C-alpha positions, 0 to 999 in steps of 0.5 A: 434596231441594234444600230439605233440602240448603240447610237442612242447609248453613245449619245453624250446626254445618256452617258451623262445621265448614267454617270450622274446616277452612279455618282448620285447613288454614291453621294447618297451613301456618303450623306446617309453615313454623315447623318447617321454617324456624324450629325445624329449622335450630337443631336441625340446627345443634346436632346437627352441621349436619344438614338433616333435610329432606335425610336419606334412604336411596336404595334404587335409583338410585345415590348422591345428595347431596340429596333433590331430586337423588334425586327429579329422577333418579327414584331410590327413596328412604326420606325419614326426614328428612321424616318427622322433620319431620312428627313435630315438626310433629304434636307442635307442632300437638297441643301448641297444640290442647291449650293452646287447648282448655285455655284455652277450657275455663277460659273456659267459664261455670260454671252458676249455683248453683241455690237449695236445694230441700231442707232438714232436718227439725229433729226427725228430720233427714231431707231434706224439701222446703223448702216442706213444713209437715209432715215425711213421715218423722216427721209433725212440724209444721214452721215455715212456710218 
């Protein structure tokens, strides 16, 4: 059983999946930083200086100026600003993945064109094998290929 497990782990597709997962997690952190630290501040400035990370509704526990203060006090909150950041995060990741897959598909090799295997009979115009010397449809003698 241990030997089978080693063979399973050593397969290329399992290793590719593991590497993809690790790179994806690191990529997710980069995108989160991009959204929170680069994209959201200008958007917040354009809509009147709003910090989306601090948009929340307190359900229980009083009124707080920041989400951190509400969390520290143990208040029950709906953090819709964090949700907005997560949506933008997702859209950026989806767009980047779309562009990467599109580029990979463009780089894939197209299969080499195979030489033709059929020709037309010069008498009855039916499709026949290139090597045929007699047409199976009209039984005409054909010139050697």
